[in-house]
Phi, psi and omega in degrees: 000321179297320179296320180297318179298318181294322181295321182283327186278325186301312179301324180296318179293322180292336181286344181276118178302150180304320180296321179293322178300321179293323183289341181299333181295335181277358178259013180298322181248146178291159178305319180293322179289327175299317178298322178297317179296322176299319179297320181294311181290334175294321177299319176291325179289336177295325189305308181301319181290323180292317179298320179287312185290327181285345183284321190299312181296341182271355186305310180300318180293321179293319179300319179291317183293324182265004178057053180216190182259163178297324179299320179292320179294321181291350172300331179295332177292315178297318179296323180295324176296317180296315182295317180295322179295309181295316179298323178297321179293316180296311183295322180294317181299314182284335177290330175292328182271314186258344183110172188278317191299312186295333180294317177297320184291337177273320186288317186298320176298326177299320180290325176301313180295317180298323180296319177295319179297318178298316181295332182265359185296141179243348179224165178297316177302319177297316180301314182293320181298309182286331176298323178301311182288327177300317184280323181293330181291329181263001184300331178296345185301334182265297184295309181290325177299316177296324178295323176301317177299317177296330179292326192251350180238137179283173190308311186287349180249352190291320182297317179296316180296317178293330176295314178292324175298314178297322178298319178296315180294330182286355169297336177299303177298331181285318187264334186299310183297312178294321178293315179297317178295320180297312181294319180296322184283317186265348176230266179192153176296336178291319177297328177299316181294322177295323178296323177296321177299320178294321178297321177295323177297318179296321178295320178300314180296322179296314179297318186295320188265332189231002185256122180271172171283130185254351180302142180295144182305130176080003184263343180289153179299322180292328176294319181293323177297318180292322178295330179279359177088014180289133180256123179281122183267345178210176184261007181290145179292151178285134177278128177232133179298113184292344182269359182294337177297333180294342176299336179294341177289354172295335177292126178302323181296313180295316182295315185291318180289330176293318179294319178299320177296322178298316181296322178293321182291336179301322179298323179294315182294320181296328179279322191266318185301314182267022188309315183297333186255358178247276180296318180299311181290320183296324184248019172068038179257105182254345181284125181302323180295320179288323175298317177299323179295333179292341177283341188302316180301322179296314178296321177295323176298318175301315183296320180286318187286330186299304181295328178296312180298318180296316181294318179296320180296322176297316181295323178294320178299312181294317183298309183287333176294318177289324182292316183270334187086007179210162183263128174239112185303328185293346177300331180295334185281348185300326182292337183293342183300321180301319182286313187279340179266322191245292193297305186294309184290320182290329180290318180290322177294319178297322180294322176297319179292319182295313181295337179278321192243346185246123183265168167067201185298323180300315179298318180297316180297318179298320178296319179295321176297317180292328174297320177296314180299319179296320177300318177295314184295317182296318183287329174294325178286334187259316190303313179294338178296318179295317178297321178299316180295320176296323179298312188277343178221063187296323183289342179234041188299316181297319183292317183290322177294318179293320179297317179295313180294321177298318177298316180299314182293322179295321177291334181273348178300306178293329179296313181296325179288335184268348186297307182298313177300322180292321177297318179294328184271316188247345180098160184290326181296312179296321178297319178295320179298316179297322178295317178297318180298318179296324179294323177293327173297317176298323176300315180298320179297318180296318179298317178299319180294319179298317185284325188236025183300318181295317178295321180296323177294331178285338178295320183217105181273115179246023179089049183294151177283158175242177178299327182287333182259011180253000000 
């Protein structure tokens, strides 16, 4: 009977093309369950943005409460970028070895403790110390979250899924400032931090009870060690250099698109970080809740732009693949041109001009419209970049996304620290012009990558994925 079964089964297996055999791994979860998993990782992805976005409207109140200056309080913003960057690298590296689920289960409790510490802080050093742990705990939400999407969606569907995932995470920038400003104004910025701790607890419980491991069978580092016959002599975790993911930046493709993303994000930071002292001060908005509401158009722009950019990038991949008869990963980047050439730079420059020359309600409305346009433009410039990185290094998707994001955040640490001093020294209009100029540099870098991406991959082979392994 066994021989008969083998005789009948073998031809059936041989009839399945190799590419189709690879795609079977993406059918492990039903479409509805995949959407549920996207919602879960989006909730985790909201956390870093919410923690960052809810902080800004509270800066004046925190400075007064801690008897310090706004410049000292905004150091916590730079520190949060550093912590999120470092935490993203650590979590991505270990998620490749141990899997995705356990990383979330370790990180979220750290953020819960850090949130309580921030809320109880009485001095700037205390605030910075607990802020570090608060941010490092939620750092897996971006890099590891994107890797989960890469685990469960195949190449032609990945951009759309990552677009909806990004849209979900962008609820953080959309909701954090108004919610943070409301709580800070009507209660206290300390109550806001305690609320963030409760939100981290809810995410932890969700991951613990309903979230499965999504890594493909046999692809984790620990699986490969066991397959090689390695015997674990103790229960201690394996030490892995958390900075090894940065080696992926040796790839010209990874480095250039990461740099282009940094330039696009500068426009976002220039508009949002000094909001209380630019748009708020210019149009007489002193209420933290109202200042927080001014952040809403930018977040809504992110929310609207993410799924659009993802769907268009998928369609471009399919279109050019059918047209050429082969897959070129850089085709996905074509949609980013709209964001980095037009929407993001012109909106930040326009906001600088409006705040300089247009008074009253008309000026405020124009600024809010431009904030929405900037939100759309930045996410169009950024969202396909993450999908592109997952495409070209699928087996190390968490690491490459974290390395890219870590690089972006590290480059933005000095930028975020310099924004307020530059506005005080040169004015908001000149600062906006410099941000627009940097975004156009990012546009040029993206165009070069689109045109010469294949040649650039040949300069430095770091184990790129192929159509068969995607």
